[in-house]
C-alpha positions as CSV (number, residue, x, y, z in Angstrom):
1,M,14.3,33.2,6.5
2,P,11.1,34.7,4.9
3,N,12.5,38.2,5.4
4,F,15.7,37.1,3.7
5,L,13.8,35.6,0.7
6,E,11.6,38.7,0.4
7,K,14.7,40.9,0.1
8,I,16.1,38.6,-2.7
9,F,12.9,38.1,-4.8
10,N,11.1,41.4,-4.3
11,F,13.8,43.9,-5.4
12,L,13.5,43.2,-9.2
13,Y,10.0,44.4,-9.8
14,P,10.5,47.9,-8.2
15,L,13.8,48.2,-10.1
16,F,12.2,47.4,-13.5
17,R,9.4,49.9,-12.7
18,D,12.0,52.6,-12.0
19,W,13.6,51.8,-15.4
20,G,10.3,52.8,-17.0
21,M,8.9,49.3,-17.8
22,S,5.2,48.8,-17.8
23,R,3.5,47.0,-14.9
24,N,2.9,43.7,-16.9
25,I,6.4,43.5,-18.4
26,A,8.1,44.3,-15.1
27,S,5.9,41.7,-13.4
28,Y,6.5,38.8,-15.9
29,L,10.2,39.6,-16.3
30,S,10.8,39.7,-12.6
31,L,8.8,36.4,-12.3
32,T,10.9,34.7,-14.9
33,I,14.2,35.9,-13.4
34,N,13.0,34.9,-9.9
35,I,12.1,31.4,-11.0
36,A,15.5,31.0,-12.7
37,L,17.2,32.4,-9.6
38,L,15.1,30.0,-7.4
39,I,16.2,27.0,-9.4
40,I,19.8,28.0,-9.3
41,M,19.6,28.6,-5.5
42,A,17.8,25.3,-5.0
43,Y,20.5,23.5,-6.9
44,A,23.2,25.3,-4.8
45,V,21.4,24.4,-1.6
46,Y,21.1,20.8,-2.8
47,Y,24.8,20.4,-3.6
48,V,25.8,22.0,-0.2
49,A,23.4,19.7,1.6
50,K,24.6,16.7,-0.4
51,F,28.2,17.5,0.5
52,V,27.5,17.9,4.2
53,L,25.0,15.0,4.6
54,V,26.4,12.5,2.1
55,T,30.1,13.1,1.9
56,L,30.9,14.1,5.4
57,T,28.5,11.4,6.8
58,A,30.3,8.8,4.8
59,I,33.7,10.0,6.2
60,F,32.2,10.1,9.7
61,A,30.8,6.6,9.3
62,Q,34.2,5.1,8.5
63,K,35.6,6.4,11.8
64,T,32.8,5.2,14.1
65,K,32.5,1.7,15.5
66,T,28.8,1.3,15.1
67,K,27.4,0.0,11.8
68,F,24.1,1.8,12.0
69,D,25.4,4.9,10.2
70,D,26.8,2.5,7.5
71,F,23.3,1.1,7.0
72,L,21.9,4.6,6.8
73,I,24.3,5.3,3.9
74,N,23.5,2.0,2.2
75,N,19.8,2.8,2.4
76,K,20.4,6.3,1.0
77,T,18.9,8.1,3.9
78,T,21.3,11.0,3.7
79,K,20.8,11.2,-0.1
80,Y,17.0,11.6,0.3
81,T,17.5,14.1,3.2
82,A,19.7,16.1,0.9
83,Y,16.8,16.3,-1.6
84,L,14.4,17.4,1.2
85,I,16.3,20.6,2.2
86,P,16.1,22.4,-1.2
87,F,12.4,21.5,-1.4
88,F,11.8,23.1,2.0
89,F,13.6,26.2,0.5
90,I,11.3,26.1,-2.6
91,Y,8.2,25.7,-0.4
92,K,9.1,28.8,1.5
93,A,10.0,30.8,-1.6
94,V,7.0,29.9,-3.8
95,P,4.5,32.2,-1.9
96,I,6.9,35.1,-2.2
97,I,7.7,34.6,-5.9
98,L,4.0,34.0,-6.8
99,D,2.6,36.5,-4.5
100,K,0.7,38.2,-7.3
101,Y,-0.4,35.0,-8.9
102,E,-2.6,33.4,-6.3
103,Y,-3.9,30.6,-8.5
104,W,-0.4,29.4,-9.5
105,E,0.8,29.9,-5.9
106,L,-1.9,27.6,-4.7
107,I,-1.2,24.9,-7.4
108,F,2.6,24.9,-6.9
109,G,2.4,25.2,-3.2
110,K,0.2,22.1,-3.1
111,I,2.5,20.1,-5.4
112,V,5.6,21.0,-3.5
113,G,3.9,20.3,-0.1
114,V,2.7,16.9,-1.3
115,Y,6.2,16.0,-2.6
116,I,7.7,17.0,0.8
117,V,5.2,14.8,2.7
118,L,6.0,11.8,0.4
119,L,9.8,12.5,0.7
120,L,9.5,12.6,4.5
121,L,7.7,9.3,4.5
122,W,10.3,7.8,2.3
123,I,13.2,9.1,4.5
124,I,11.5,7.6,7.6
125,R,11.1,4.3,5.7
126,T,14.9,4.3,4.9
127,V,15.6,5.0,8.6
128,F,13.5,2.0,9.6
129,N,15.1,-0.2,6.9
130,S,18.5,0.8,8.3
131,L,17.3,0.0,11.8
132,K,16.0,-3.4,10.6
133,D,19.3,-4.2,8.9
134,Y,21.2,-3.2,12.0
135,L,19.1,-5.3,14.4
136,K,19.2,-8.3,12.2
137,Q,22.9,-8.5,12.4
138,K,22.6,-8.7,16.2
139,P,22.2,-12.4,17.3
140,E,19.5,-11.5,19.9
141,Y,17.3,-9.9,17.2
142,S,18.1,-12.0,14.1
143,D,15.1,-14.3,14.6
144,K,12.6,-11.6,15.6
145,P,9.8,-10.5,13.2
146,I,11.2,-7.0,12.9
147,D,9.7,-6.6,9.4
148,S,6.2,-6.9,10.8
149,F,6.6,-4.2,13.4
150,I,8.2,-1.8,11.0
151,Q,5.4,-2.4,8.5
152,V,2.8,-1.6,11.2
153,V,4.5,1.7,12.1
154,M,4.9,2.6,8.4
155,M,1.2,1.7,7.7
156,V,0.1,4.1,10.4
157,L,2.5,6.8,9.1
158,W,1.2,6.4,5.6
159,I,-2.4,6.7,6.8
160,F,-1.5,10.0,8.4
161,G,0.6,11.0,5.4
162,V,-2.3,10.4,3.0
163,A,-4.6,12.3,5.3
164,I,-2.2,15.3,5.2
165,I,-1.9,15.1,1.4
166,I,-5.7,14.9,0.9
167,S,-6.2,17.8,3.3
168,K,-3.7,19.9,1.4
169,L,-5.0,19.0,-2.1
170,F,-8.7,19.6,-1.2
171,G,-8.4,22.1,1.6
172,I,-10.1,19.8,4.1
173,K,-9.1,20.1,7.8
174,Q,-7.2,17.1,9.1
175,G,-9.6,16.6,12.0
176,E,-12.6,16.6,9.6
177,L,-10.7,14.1,7.3
178,L,-10.1,11.7,10.2
179,T,-13.8,11.9,11.1
180,I,-14.7,11.0,7.5
181,L,-12.3,8.1,7.6
182,G,-13.8,7.0,10.8
183,T,-17.3,6.8,9.2
184,L,-15.8,4.8,6.4
185,S,-14.1,2.4,8.8
186,A,-16.1,-0.6,7.6
187,I,-14.9,-0.1,4.0
188,I,-11.3,0.5,5.3
189,I,-11.5,-2.7,7.3
190,L,-12.7,-4.6,4.2
191,I,-9.9,-3.2,2.0
192,F,-7.2,-3.8,4.6
193,R,-8.6,-7.1,5.9
194,D,-5.5,-9.1,5.3
195,T,-3.3,-6.3,6.6
196,I,-5.3,-6.1,9.9
197,L,-5.4,-9.9,10.3
198,G,-1.6,-9.9,9.6
199,F,-1.0,-7.3,12.2
200,V,-2.9,-9.1,14.9
201,S,-1.2,-12.4,13.9
202,S,2.2,-10.7,13.9
203,V,1.6,-9.6,17.5
204,Q,0.5,-13.1,18.5
205,V,3.5,-14.7,16.8
206,A,5.9,-12.3,18.6
207,I,4.3,-12.5,22.0
208,N,3.8,-16.3,22.0
209,D,7.2,-16.9,20.2
210,M,5.4,-19.2,17.8
211,V,7.8,-18.7,14.8
212,R,11.2,-17.2,14.4
213,I,13.3,-16.5,11.4
214,G,15.4,-19.6,10.8
215,D,12.8,-22.0,12.3
216,W,12.1,-25.2,10.3
217,I,8.3,-25.4,10.0
218,T,6.0,-27.8,8.2
219,M,2.5,-26.7,7.0
220,E,0.9,-29.3,4.7
221,K,-2.0,-27.0,3.8
222,F,0.3,-24.6,1.9
223,G,2.9,-27.2,0.9
224,A,5.6,-25.6,3.2
225,D,8.4,-27.7,4.5
226,G,11.6,-25.7,5.2
227,D,13.2,-22.8,6.9
228,V,11.4,-19.4,7.6
229,I,13.4,-16.7,5.9
230,E,11.1,-13.7,6.3
231,I,8.2,-12.7,8.5
232,N,6.3,-9.5,7.6
233,L,2.9,-8.0,8.1
234,T,1.0,-10.1,5.6
235,T,3.2,-13.0,4.6
236,V,5.7,-15.5,6.0
237,K,8.2,-16.8,3.4
238,V,9.5,-20.4,3.8
239,R,12.4,-21.7,1.8
240,N,11.6,-25.4,1.2
241,F,14.3,-28.0,1.1
242,D,13.9,-28.2,-2.6
243,N,14.9,-24.5,-2.7
244,T,11.4,-23.4,-3.7
245,I,9.7,-20.5,-1.8
246,T,6.3,-20.9,-0.2
247,T,4.4,-17.8,0.9
248,I,2.0,-18.3,3.8
249,P,-0.5,-15.6,5.0
250,T,0.7,-14.5,8.4
251,Y,-2.8,-14.9,9.9
252,A,-2.7,-18.6,8.9
253,L,-0.1,-19.2,11.6
254,S,-2.6,-18.3,14.3
255,S,-5.7,-19.8,12.7
256,D,-4.3,-23.1,11.2
257,S,-2.1,-25.9,12.5
258,F,1.5,-26.1,11.6
259,Q,4.6,-28.0,12.9
260,N,7.6,-26.1,14.3
261,W,10.8,-28.2,14.6
262,R,12.6,-25.7,16.7
263,G,12.2,-27.9,19.8
264,M,13.8,-30.8,18.1
265,Q,16.7,-28.6,16.8
266,K,17.4,-27.4,20.4
267,S,17.1,-30.8,22.0
268,N,19.8,-33.3,22.4
269,G,18.5,-35.7,19.7
270,R,16.2,-36.1,16.7
271,R,13.6,-38.8,17.0
272,I,13.6,-42.0,14.9
273,K,10.2,-43.6,14.9
274,R,9.8,-46.3,12.3
275,H,8.5,-49.9,12.2
276,I,8.8,-53.0,10.2
277,L,6.1,-55.7,9.8
278,I,6.8,-59.2,11.1
279,K,5.1,-62.1,9.4
280,T,2.9,-63.5,12.1
281,S,3.2,-67.2,11.0
282,T,7.0,-67.0,11.7
283,I,6.7,-66.2,15.4
284,R,7.3,-69.3,17.6
285,F,8.7,-70.6,20.8
286,L,12.4,-71.4,21.0
287,N,13.8,-74.8,22.0
288,D,17.2,-75.7,23.5
289,E,18.7,-76.3,20.1
290,D,17.5,-72.8,18.9
291,L,18.9,-71.2,22.1
292,A,22.2,-72.9,21.8
293,L,22.5,-71.6,18.2
294,M,21.5,-68.0,19.2
295,K,24.0,-67.9,22.0
296,K,26.6,-67.3,19.3
297,I,25.1,-63.8,18.9
298,Q,27.4,-62.0,21.2
299,L,25.2,-59.0,22.0
300,I,22.5,-61.2,23.6
301,T,24.6,-64.2,24.9
302,P,24.5,-63.0,28.6
303,Y,20.8,-62.3,28.3
304,I,20.0,-65.7,26.9
305,E,22.0,-67.5,29.6
306,S,20.5,-65.5,32.5
307,R,17.0,-65.7,31.1
308,Q,17.3,-69.5,30.3
309,A,18.4,-70.2,33.9
310,E,15.5,-68.1,35.3
311,I,13.0,-70.0,33.1
312,E,14.4,-73.4,33.9
313,K,14.2,-72.7,37.7
314,F,10.6,-71.5,37.4
315,N,9.5,-74.5,35.4
316,T,11.3,-77.0,37.7
317,M,9.8,-75.4,40.9
318,H,6.3,-75.6,39.4
319,G,6.7,-79.1,37.9
320,I,5.9,-77.9,34.4
321,D,5.6,-80.6,31.7
322,K,7.9,-79.4,29.0
323,S,6.9,-82.2,26.5
324,L,4.7,-79.5,25.1
325,A,6.4,-76.2,24.4
326,L,3.2,-74.3,25.3
327,N,3.5,-75.2,28.9
328,G,5.3,-73.1,31.4
329,R,7.5,-70.1,30.5
330,N,9.4,-69.9,27.2
331,M,11.4,-67.5,25.1
332,T,10.1,-66.6,21.6
333,N,12.2,-65.6,18.6
334,L,10.4,-62.3,18.4
335,G,11.0,-61.5,22.0
336,L,14.7,-62.3,21.6
337,F,14.9,-60.3,18.5
338,R,13.5,-57.3,20.3
339,K,16.1,-57.7,23.0
340,Y,18.8,-57.9,20.3
341,I,17.6,-54.7,18.7
342,I,17.8,-52.9,22.1
343,Q,21.3,-54.1,22.7
344,Y,22.3,-53.1,19.1
345,M,21.0,-49.6,19.7
346,L,22.8,-49.3,23.0
347,N,26.0,-50.1,21.2
348,H,25.3,-47.8,18.2
349,P,27.6,-44.7,18.3
350,G,25.0,-42.4,16.5
351,L,22.3,-42.7,19.1
352,N,21.7,-40.6,22.2
353,K,21.7,-43.2,25.1
354,E,20.3,-40.6,27.6
355,M,17.0,-40.2,25.7
356,H,14.1,-42.7,25.2
357,M,15.2,-45.9,23.5
358,M,12.9,-48.9,23.0
359,C,11.8,-51.5,20.5
360,R,8.1,-52.1,21.0
361,Q,5.4,-54.2,19.5
362,L,2.3,-52.4,18.2
363,Q,-1.2,-53.6,17.6
364,S,-1.3,-56.5,15.1
365,T,-2.7,-55.8,11.7
366,A,-3.8,-57.8,8.7
367,H,-0.2,-57.3,7.4
368,G,1.5,-58.7,10.4
369,V,2.9,-57.5,13.7
370,P,4.5,-54.0,13.6
371,L,7.8,-53.9,15.4
372,E,8.6,-50.2,16.1
373,I,12.0,-48.7,16.9
374,Y,11.8,-45.6,19.0
375,T,15.0,-43.8,19.7
376,F,16.9,-40.5,19.1
377,S,19.8,-39.7,16.8
378,S,22.6,-37.6,18.4
379,D,23.3,-35.9,15.0
380,K,20.3,-33.7,14.1
381,R,21.5,-32.7,10.6
382,W,19.2,-34.0,8.0
383,A,21.6,-36.0,5.8
384,N,23.4,-37.5,8.8
385,Y,20.1,-38.3,10.5
386,E,18.9,-40.1,7.5
387,Y,22.1,-42.1,7.3
388,I,21.9,-43.2,10.9
389,M,18.3,-44.3,10.5
390,A,19.0,-46.2,7.3
391,D,22.1,-47.8,8.9
392,I,19.9,-49.1,11.8
393,F,17.2,-50.5,9.6
394,D,19.7,-52.0,7.2
395,H,21.1,-54.0,10.1
396,V,17.6,-54.9,11.5
397,M,16.3,-56.2,8.2
398,A,19.5,-58.2,7.5
399,S,19.6,-59.7,11.0
400,I,16.0,-60.8,11.2
401,V,16.8,-64.1,9.4
402,Y,19.1,-65.2,12.2
403,F,16.0,-65.3,14.5
404,D,14.0,-67.4,12.0
405,L,11.6,-64.5,11.4
406,E,10.3,-63.0,8.1
407,I,9.3,-59.5,7.1
408,F,5.8,-59.3,5.7
409,E,5.6,-58.5,2.0
410,L,2.5,-58.4,-0.2
411,P,2.7,-61.3,-2.8
412,S,3.6,-60.1,-6.2
413,Q,0.8,-60.3,-8.7
414,I,1.6,-61.5,-12.2
415,G,-0.9,-60.6,-14.8
416,H,-1.8,-63.0,-17.6
417,L,-2.8,-62.0,-21.1
418,D,-6.0,-63.6,-22.3
């Protein structure tokens, strides 16, 4: 190619000299015409490259089954490549046209060389973006932090690209430049601290599978409570349930505590763990009249009958004096209420019967006895889960009066004006 260019751009000067022009006039006139000719040829090369790379690639992409070439077109990879070809042509032609103008040859050669390096980096970036878009539409890669890995590769390429640009602009050998950058590593680490920490964290996140795109995470420190929509080298973006976006530093995922709800979403149920406070003074033993009345509650009728027979047998065998309710074995209204709640949950269609299910009594407090319901909703969707939980506690709070129990409430305070 250089021999071809030399034949094109070197024939004018001798021709003008043969016509009797002075050396200066022949030199400047041939330079002007050669520059104009170079621009025309560069445009011609660009339009040919554009037709071949852009137009024909688009036609080819429509006929192929893979979508990767479609993403290349969408990210304008072929368009930028079409720009690159005429600049290579110019880069090769500049030393020939400016052969007698060393200063300007050096200046323009550096400018064109720098632009080619930047354009190459940009083309590589569009290829990686196309690869990212292609992989994200694959189910097996849709939740992987592809952005982080691409950013790491691009960061390394940009470091080498900047090193090449500096070496071209200032005439420093690339080996010497890397040595200088090595001695300045402390400053580089300080400047790129977040990027380096993000890179290490991205590797940890990927290897340990801590977070995926689409995971619901909660991180109170940053006010994040929602779905992960993006993981890149320095930040993790979370779309909260109020549709706000929270940005978390990537390294915070490995240094701070957060809650990932993926396990719940993949399990067979979503946990319900909530309690009510029973007023302690309303807890008492049940007599025969109370039990006769509560046998009308169909869910616990069989239990009351079997339990009552068992207790009467025990008390009779041991000669228990039942003139005092404290003696012997007895049923309490709270114990019977707990049994009722269990039976109610076993009959509730929204709960998973194969997972843990219990109604337990927690440590008593100054506000009463906490009675906790621990079970799992079959439907894990937020709105449906809240509905099922509310439905259970609506029933529990409405049914407590049938067991002669009360829910603890702080007494209302009415202020008086002096």
